[in-house]
N, C-alpha and C positions, 0 to 999 in steps of 0.2 A: 315904792322904796320899800316899805316895811316887810312886803312879801319877799323882796329879793334879799334883805337882810336875813329874816327867818330861813330861807333856803340855805345862804351862805353858812349860818350857824348850825343847821342840821347837817351840811355836808362834814363841817368840821367835826361835830360829835361822832359822825358815822366816822369818819378817818381815823379819829383817835382811838375809837373802840376797836378798829381793825389792826391798828398798831399795837393795841395793847394784847390782844388775841394772839398776833404773830410773837409777841415777846412771851406771853404765858404758857403757849403750847408746849416748848421744849421743857419749861420747869414741871407742868403738869405730868408730861411722860415720864420725866425721872421720878417723880413723887410715885406713879402707880409701878414704877419697875420696882422702887424700893419696897412698897407696901405689899402688892398683891403678888408679885412675881419674883420677889426676893428669893425665894427658897427655891424656885426652878433654876433661875439662872446661874451660871458657875463662871466666875472668871479665871482664866489660865493664869499660871503661875510658871516663871520664868528663873531658873538656876544659872548662874555663871560661877564657876569655880575651877579650882585645880585639883586633881587627883592623882594618885599613883597609877601606873600603867603596870600591868603585871607581866605583860609578854615584851621583850626588847624588839622583837621584830615589828610590833606595831609602832614602836617610837621610831624605829629606821624607815618605815612607811611615810610616815608625818614629815619626817626630814626631807625625803625625797620628792615628796609633793611640794614642799615650801620651797625647795631648790629650784624644783620646775617652774612654778610660778614665778620665781625671781627672774629667771632666764628669760620666759615669756614676756617678763615684763620690760626687759633690758633688749630684747630681739630688735626693736626698732633703731634704737641708739647704735646697736652693734652693727645693723646694716648699712646704716647712713655713715657713721665715722670710721668704720675699718674696711670699707670697700670702695669700690668705683663709683658709687651712687652718687657721691657729694660732687664731683667734677661733671659728671655727666647732667644732673638737674640744673645745675648753675648755668652751664652753657647753654641747654636749650631756653631757660628762662632770658638769657640775654638774647637769644636769636628771636625770641616772639618779641621782645621789646624792639629790637632792631627793624623787625619787618613792619612793626606798628600795626599789628593784627588784635590789639586788645587781648581778649581771651581765648583767641583761636591760635593754635588748639588749646583746650581748657587745662586747667591743673591736673586733672585725673589723668588726661592723656600723658601729659609730659611725665607725671610720675610713674605711670604704668608703662611707658616706652624707657625710662631711666632703669626701673626694676628689672625688667627683663633683658635689657642690655648688660646691666649689673650682674645676673645669673650667667650670660653667655661668657663675659670676661673672667669672672670668678670659676668657672667650671674646672679648669685644672687644679685649682687650690681645693674646691669641693672634693674633686676626685682624691687627692693626695689625702686629704683629711680622712675620707672614707677607708682608703686603704691602710694607712698609718695608724689610724687612731680608732675609728669607730667600730670596724669588723673585729679587730683583735680585742677589742673590750667587750663585744659582744659575744665572742667566743671565748671569753674568760682567759685570754693569753696574757694580758697585761692588766696593770691595776688601774683605778680610776685616776691617780695622780698622774701615773704615766700617759694615760689617754688624753688627758687635759693638755699636758705639755706636747705631747705628739700632734694635737689638733692645732694648737697655738703656733708651732713653728712654721707651716706654710703661709699662714696669715701673717706673720712677722715678716717672713721674707719678701712678701708682696709689698707690704707697707714700707719697707726698708728700701727697694727697689725704686719706688716712686717718691721718696721724701729726700728732701735737699739737705745736705749737711750743714748749711747754715741755720735750718730750722731745729736740727737736732742739736746743734751746739747751743744754742739759745736756750732750750729748756733743760739740756745737762746743766749750764751755768746758773739757771735759776733755781734748780733743784739742791744746787749745792753738793753734789756727788762727784766721785772722782772720775777723771776723762776716759772713757771706756776705750780697751784696747784693741777691740775686735766688734762686730756688730752683734753678735751673742751676748755681751756685756750690756747692752742697752736695755734698761728697763722698759716693761710695755707701757707703764703708767707714764713714760717720757715721750715714747715713740708714738702712741696713739695721737695727742695734741698737735705734736710735729708734722705728721702725716696730713692732720685735717688742714691746717694753714699751708702747707705745701700744695694739697689739692685745692683749696681756695684762690692760690696765686696763680696756679696753672689754669685754673677755669677763667679766671680774669683778664688772662692773656689771651686766651682763645676767644674770649668775650668780646675783646677789642678789635682783634682782627677780623671778626665776624661784623662787628658795627660798622667799619671804615667804608666798605663799598655802599652800603645802603645810606650812609651818611652823606656820601656824595650826592647821591641821587636826590636825597631831601634838599641839599644846597643847589643843585642844577635847577631843580622843579621851582624853589622858592625866587632864585634869580630870574627864571623866566617869567614867573607870574607878576615880578615886581617890575620888570622892564615893560610888560603889557598893560600896566594899570590895574591888575587885578589884586588888589591888595585884602579885599573883603573875602577873597576865596582862601580856605584853609590850604596851605601847600601839601599838607599830610593826606589830604582826600585826593588828590591828584598824584602824589607820588605813589601811594600804596599799590595802584595797578603796575605800575614800573617796576618795583621792588618783587612785586608776585611773578611778574613776568622773568626778570633776570634770575629769582631763585629757582623757577621751574626750568629754564632752560639751561642752566649749568647742573641741573640734577642736585640742588643743594642737600636734600636729606642724605642722598648717597654719599657726598663728599664730607659732610660734617660727621654722620655716623661712623663712616669708614676711618675717618682720621682720629676720632676719638677713640674706638677699638685699637687701632694700631698704636697709639701713643700709649696704651698700657701693655701691649704685648711686646713693644721694642721692636715692630717691623717697620 
């Protein structure tokens, strides 16, 4: 017993020494740096301040860089809210839920498909922007303000074509501005939110239409399983192959993508 106690006390003292050594090592290292190597070690200094810019061109370059970074940070929001991307990605999400395939196709595939379809649908708008705004500005034929206005007009025309008058009237009323006499009088800050809620409403309508046939299949399978007494078997597990078979037989991707593209082109 005494031998065991002595061993425990010895181990305890050894552990305390190790803890003290671990604690004192950084302290000793700092003291050595301050005493022996203080003269050789140089700490860097950082200066933050404002000064005068001698060249006006340098200031203009800085403003251009700041403007470019701002546009790049807003590019995802511009792509999502001012193009066909919103309707496409919402419809594809509804389709995946209606099929009941969980994460197939994945979010990356849905976003990528919606992105490239957006490029395809918006191609006439991009071409018009390039012809009317970008190329004249690069050739110094028009000013920067005129280029921005010329680039915004095709996008506004696209949004006005897809926006409901009821949604426009809502935001005009909430903004407290006068009733516009023509489409050109509508502010862009009013047009963008009206376009977004119009796109969401259209996407939800299309999603409901897509959901109906798959919902019928789920109800039929659930009724058959209940009549057969298979209450412990999940209906979704049985209905999924039938829904996939129906979707493949009718060439669902061709129909849905074609209908979505035609809905923007007015064909």
